[in-house]
N, C-alpha and C positions, 0 to 999 in steps of 0.2 A: 088621657095620660094620668096615672095614679099620682097621688100627692108625693112631692119630692121631700124626702127627709135628709137630703144631702147637706143642707145648711139652713140655719135660720135667716140667712141673708136673702133667701129666695122668697120669703113671705112678703105680703103686702104691708103697707103702713096701716095702723089702726085708725078708725074713723075720728076719734078725738083729736089726733094729731093732724089729720087732713083738715078737719074743721078749723083748727087753730091757725093753720097756714092761710086758709081762705079768709078768716076774720082779720088776720094781720095784713091782708092785701087790700087795705082801705086807708085812705088819707096819707099824710106825709109824716115820716119819721126821720130823725137824724141818722146819718150813715155811720158805718164802721163801728158798730157796737154802742154808739151813744144814743140809744133809743130806749123807749119805755120798756119794751119786752126784755131787753138784755138787763136793764136795771132790776126789773121785777124778778128775773131769773136768779140773779145774785141773792136777792132778799129771800127768795124761796129756798135756795140751797143753804143759806145761813140758818134758816129755821129747821130744815130737815136734818142738817148735820150738827145742829146745836152749837155752833161756833162761828166766829168771824172768819171769812175766807174770801179768796179771790177766784173768779172763774173766767175762762177764756173759751168761748164756743168754737168748735171746729166742725169739719164735715166728713172726716174719715178717721177711723181708728188708728191706722198706720201713722198718719200725721200727728195725731194726739199723743201716741206713745213716743214717737221720735222727738217731738217738741219737748215733752215733759223730761225725757232723758237728757236732752241737749242742755237744758238749764241746770240739771243736777250733776252733770258729768263733764269735766273738761276734755279737750281733744286727746289728752294723754292719760285719760282715766279708764277705769274698768267698771263694767256693769255686770253684776253677778245675777244669773237667771237660770231657770231650769232649761235643760236641753230641748224640751218640747215646747217651750214658751213661744208665743206668737212672734215676739221681737227677734227670736233666734231663728225661727224656721219659715216665717211667712211674710216678712216685711221687706224683702229684697235689699237688705242693707240700709234701710232708711234710718235706723238709730245711729249707725256708724256715720252715715252721710250728714245728718242734721247736727251731730255733735262734733263734726270735723275730724272723725277718726277714732273715737273711743272704742275700746276693745270689749266685746261681749265674752264673758267667761261662763260657758255653759256647764251646768252641774247636773248630775243624776240625782234621783230621789224617788221615794216610794209613791206609786200612784200619781205620778206627774207633779209631785210637790217636792220642793227642797226643804231641808231641815236646818234648824239653827246649828246643830252639831257639824253638819257637812259644810255649811257656810263658814263657820269659824275655822275649820281646817283648811279651807280653800283660799282664804284671804292671806296674801303675803305681798311683800315688796314695798311697803310704805317707807318713803324716805330714800329709797334706792333709785338713783337716777337712771339705772339700767332697766327698770321695770315700769310698765304702765301702773298708774297709781290707783289704789282702791277708792272708789267714789260712791257707787250706788248699788243697791240690791233691788231687783224688780220682781214682784210677786204677781202672778196671774190669778184673779179671783172672779169667777170660777176658772179652774185650770183648764188647759187644753185637753186634758184627759177626762174632763167632766166631773172631777172631784173638787172638794172644797177645803180650803185652809180653815181649820178651827181657830177660834180667837186666841187660844193659848199658843198655837203655832205661830200666828202672826206676831204676837207679843214677844215670843222667844227670839224670833228672827230679828225683830226690831231692836231688841236688847243687844244682840250681837252687833248689829249695825251701829248702834250708838257707841258701844265700847270701841269699835274700830274706826269711828269717824265717818261712817257711810250715811247717805240719805236713803230713804225708803220710798220706792215708787210702787203703786199698785195699778196693774193693767185691769181695768174693770169693764172690758167689752161686754161681759155678761155679769156685771156687778149686781143687777137686780135679782138675777137667778140665784146668785150666792146668798144675797141678803134674805131672800124668801126661804131658801133652804135652811139657813141657820136660825131664822126667826129672831133676829137680833136687830139692834138699831144701827143706822148708817154711821153714827158717831163711834159706836163700839167696834165696828169692823174696820175703821179707818184711823182717824187721828188719835183716838183714845187707846189704840193698839200700836201707835208709833208711826203711822203712815204720814209722810210729808206731802206727797202729791198723788192725786188720783186721776187716772184716765177714765172718765165716766162715759160709758157707752149707752147709746139709745137706739142706734140703727138696727141692731139685731133683735130688739124687743118691742118694735112697733113704730119707730120713727122712720122718716124718709131718708134723711142724711143729717144726723145730729149727734155730736159727741162734745166733750168738753174737758179741758185741763183744769182741774180744781186744786188750788193751793191751800192746804191747811196751815202750813208753815209759810206765812205771807212774806217773811223776810227773804224767801227764795225767789220771789217774783222778779226783783231787780230789773234786768233788761229784757225780761220776757216779752213785753209788748212789742219790742222791735223784732224779736224772733218770730212772733206771731204774724206780724206783717210781712216779714221777709220770706216766710214760708208759703205765702199765698193763702193762709187760713183766716186772715182778717177780711171777711167778706164785706163788701160795700153795703149790701142789704142784709146785714146780720140779723135783723129782726125776724126773718123767716126761719133761721136756725134756732134762735132763742125762743120763738113762739112754739116750735116743736117741743123743745125741752120743757118749757113751762107747762104745756098740756100733758106731757108725758109724766111729769112729777106731781101733777095736781090730783087730788082725791085718791091717792095711792094707785093710780092707773099703772104705773111701772111695776108695782108689786103684784097687782092682779094679773097683769100680762105674764109676769115671770112665774107666778104660781100655777097658771094654766099650763105653761110650757113644761115646768118641772113635773107636774102631775101626769102629763101625757108621756114624758120620758120614763117615769117610774112604771107606768102601765106597759110601755114598750119593753122595758128592761125585764119586768116580771114575766112577760109573755115569751120573750126570747129564751129566758132561763129554762123554760119548760119544753123547749123544742129540741129534739135530738139533732146533733150536728151544729148547734149554736152554743157558744160559750162566751160569757162576758169577759172582756179584757180588763176592765176597771169597774169598781163600784160606781153605780149611777147615783150622783148626788145633786145634780142640777138638771139641765135640759139636753145633755149629750149622752148618747149610749154607744159604747164601743163593743162590737161583737165580732168574734172569730166565727166565720161561717164555713160550712162544708161546701165543696164544689157543687153538689146538686142544688143547694139552697142559693148559692151565688148565681148559678145559671138560671134557675127558676125565676128569681126576682128580676134579673136582667131581661129575660124573655117576656115578663109581664110588664115591662116598661119602667121599672124602678131605677132611678139614677143612684148608683152606689159610689160613695166617697171613700176611697182607700188611701188617700194622700196623707192623712193626718199621722198615721203610724207606719208609713212606708210600706203599705200593703199588708201588714200583719193583722189588721182588723178593719172592719167597716164602721164608719161613723154614721150614726143616725141622729138627727137633731130635731127636736120638737120646737115649734115656734109658738108665739103668743096666741095664735088662732088655730092651732092644731086641734082636731076633734077626735074623740074616742073612736068614732066609726072609721076614721082614716088609719088610726093605729091598729085597730082590729083587722082591717083589710090587709095591711102589711103583714101582720102576724099570721093571718090565714094563708096568705100567699107563701110565706116561708115554711109554714107547717105542711102545706100540701107538697111543696118541693122537696121536703126532707124525707118523704115516704117513698 
């Protein structure tokens, strides 16, 4: 069976993460996050993000986003997000459930991104008892369309949020891919640009099951430890999650993995652009490539065993995703199959 480009979730975990889990599987450690690995993780993140912060490891991106939004948004509040955002399209109502009923306000925007201008025009109802109250804006970085918010875009959206009394959340399921694409610092892309809370993803980029809610605005932590426990995300053997993230962040592994995935996506994007019957739906700025394919190419790839993901844009384009371990030979084989089917 050819390599699956349907998602980066199908890839294996990287050796460094596996080794870290094996090494953590020795001796006795305190439970429920009161272990050396979790404490070391917090220290490492403080160094990486160049600020004091609080971190709560989790095991799924959906829970990470929903938990983060639940502490930022009251049950009668609104979360402003892009219509294509994962919290709006792929989390089965988890943000609404965890927050006790908060309303997601989906906005349109160029190439999968919302703008400060559209956000400003969309916010209304503050102080009116008949309306859900504006509370949070959520940005996906990298976006579900495979594009990237530039720093000035994040800053402009954060400025509107501050003026309107909103908190800023960043869904960073592919945070490392965005960071590698912008070639900037983690601090610059988050708290220095106005982000209060980050959902930091690791699973799509080489971990087994490791994510984290990261608070830059530590005043917002408040009762979050109770929500963490109540959601089932406070694992008794948390050291095995923290050990994954520690290894993931050590020696720039997360950035090396992301750069490889981004490089292979760029190779894929360039190749598809040269094939008759293939048209890019969005610019390729991270590790996802969205392509509109002719029927012959679709049929040809399917016949050759490629799993095609058309769920992300309601069938209007096929999503191809490069993972941390995707190789040039695998990309070239995909492109050759598409090229042969187009003739």
